[in-house]
Residue, then its C-alpha position, 0 to 999 in steps of 0.5 A: m466458550t460455554d453458554h453460561q460463559h457467553a452470557a456472563t461476558g455479554p455486552g452489558p447487563v441484562s435485566a431480569p423479568e419483573g418478579a424473577t430472581a436472577p440466578p446466583p453467580e457460579p463460584a470460580d476458582e481465582s487461582g486457576r486450579f482444576r476443581r470439580d463442578r457441583r452445580h453441573q455434575l452428573l456423577g462426581g463433577v469431574c467432567a463438568g469441572l474439566g469443561r469449565q477448566c478447559d472452556m469446553d463442553p463437558v459432554i466431550f469429556r464424558i463421551t471420551l472417558a466412557v470410550l476410554s473406560a470401555t477400551g482399557g479402563i483408563g477412563l475409570i482410573f482417571y475418573g476415580f482418582a480425580w474424584l478422590f483427589v480433586p475437591y469441589e470448587d467451594e471446598d478445600e478437602n478432597g475425598i482421599r483426606r476424608l477417607l484417610t481420616g475415617r469420614v467415609d461416605g458413599h461418594t468416596l467409596t464409589a470413587v474407590l470402586f471406579a479406580l479399582v474396577g479401572c485397574g482390573v480392566f487395565l490389567t486384563m487389557l495388557s496383552n492387547d496392544g492395539v486397544l491400549s495404543f488406541a486409548v493412549i492416542l485418544s487420551l493425548l488428543l483429548a489432553g491437547a484439545g483441552y490445552w489448546s482450548r484453555r490457552r486460546g483465549a488467555p490474555s497476556p499477563d500484565h506484570i505491572t498490575a500483578q506486582a501492584v496487586a501483590d504489594a497492596p495491603p490486605e482488604p479489611q474484612a468484617p468479623p464473622a457472624p456469631s453462630a451460637f446463642p449469646s453467652w452470659w459470660r461474654d455479656p455480663i449483667v451490669k447494675d445500670g444496665t449499660h455495657v461498653g467495650g469488650t468483657g476481657y474474658l479470654w476463656g469461659p464456658r461453651d456457648s449454650r445452644d439450649m433455650d434460656i430459662a427466661a424463654a421458658v418461664d415468665v419471671s417478669l414483674d408485670p402486674r397485668p393479670g395472666t402474664r405471670g407464671i406462664v410456663y411454656a411447653p418445652l421445645h420438642r425436637p422432631a424424631k430422626p427419620r429412619g435411614p434406608r435399610g442396608t443393601g449389602g446382603w442383597i448385593f452379595l447374593l446377586a453378585l454370587l448368582a451372577g458370578g455362578l451364572g457367568t461361570g456356568l455358561t462358559w464352563e464347557g466350551h472355554p478354558l478355565g481362565t476365560s470362564l473364571q474371568t466371565g463369572l468374576a466380571c459379572a460379579l464385579a459389575v453387580f458389586g459396582i452397580g449395587v455400591a453406586v446405587s446404595a451410595f446415592l441412597g445414603r447407605t453403603g456398607a463396608g462389606s460390599i467394598v471389601l468384596a468388590v476389592v477381593t473380586a477385582s483382585l481375583l479377576a486380575g489373577s484369573a487374567a494371568l492363568p494360561k489359556d491352555i488350562g481346561t475345565d475338565w480333569t482327565r486322565t490320559t495315556w498315550e502309547p505309540a507302538s512305533v516311531a511312525q505313531i509318534r505325534p509332533a505334539y500332545e496336549l492336555g488341558a487339566g489332568e494327568g497324562e502319561l506318554d509311554l515311549s518304551a515300546i519304540r525303537v529309534p535307529e542309531d542315525r535318526t532323531v525323533s522329536t515330540r512335544v507335550d503341553v499341559g495346562l494344569g496337572r501332571i505329565h509323566v514321560i517314559v523314554p526307551r532305555d537305549v536312546t539319548v534324550r535331549l530334554s527341555v522342560d518349562v514349568g510355570v509353577g511346580d516341580i521337575q522329576l528326572p531320572g536319578d532324583r528322589r521321589k520324595d524330593v519335590d521342590v515347587a517353585p515358579g518359573k522352573h526351566k531345565e535343558v539336559a541331555l540324558e545318556p543311556p545307562a552304561g552297558v547298554e547299546e546306544a540307539g538314536t536320539l529323542d528330542l523331548d520338549l515339555q511345557v507345563g503351566a502349573g503342576q509336575a513334569e516327570v521323565s523316567r526310563a523304561a526298565s528294559 
């Protein structure tokens, strides 16, 4: 149990020192449902509410969620959605309801950003089974510890008492205190100056929150001099202080600078996907820090949230790029003169490549194999006229051109795959066999025969 709970369940009442005021009791949810804690919150009150709900130190939840946030984004996803869907202990309306009804504040937008960033980090970690396994195991351990801590001191249910409480009539409650100035139609003026009972009115004008005329002008008939005709100065409402200036422009400029810097530093020595992920992650971090700071300052622009969502979407998309796509667009030609000069594999990050095999002569009883990998771009393979080609082509997004296809017939589609055997033209003496494997991430793969 926490310290304040030990103090609340001590052996007897403890008197406060003379002149000191006892702190008010903490509000508790009698239904036992999970609520966020406003008094002990550091950010959104989720970990403090979990600590009170499970009778554990909130620091345990804070450290665990921080580890889960860094090892797969699960902590950010849980914290963001709990911040949105779980209200405070003294409220009945959660953040998602305020968001859907248009009453958006900085804390709600921060919760949305937490959930989006967590989803982006989770998508980038899908291929890392070890990290995700660790995150799942740690989540299950924390859930089990919370369940055990909550059930260890729970008393056995008393069915007789529960039934008696359910059958008891509701306790009478005092009428609500009026929150407005008295209204003339509720308390009408009576000739003898007395009034007993209700007025009987079921409708009437709204309560006036302005100062009564009698409070501004003295209309009494007091014969004492100096008391009649005194006009009091009208009530001046203080001018509203000017709110903080918007920070959306500065956040956008800093995010643009951070994204360009992160991409530029990793452009030369890393693939295109890694470089884009670094730049977008830096930009998203700036958006997150900026939105969090502006949320607590009371001024968060919708543009920053939209840009953060777009950046998170681009980050998730860049994680799906093939790792072999480079950052240099090059034009390469390979022209082996004999079978011995054919390499087992040819690689091209981004650009246009041509593999010219028209000069080689494959013996009739021999099979030659080679492979070409292209991340982004176009590969054109020219095969000898007299060989039999066993072809396997995989294109992530793009088009495949084979001998006999029309040049203008371009069909770009995702996930294209073909396995065909290309026989030599009629009347040509057959030679050996060429096994050709083409892998293109995005672009076009073309195979043609030499003219002679």
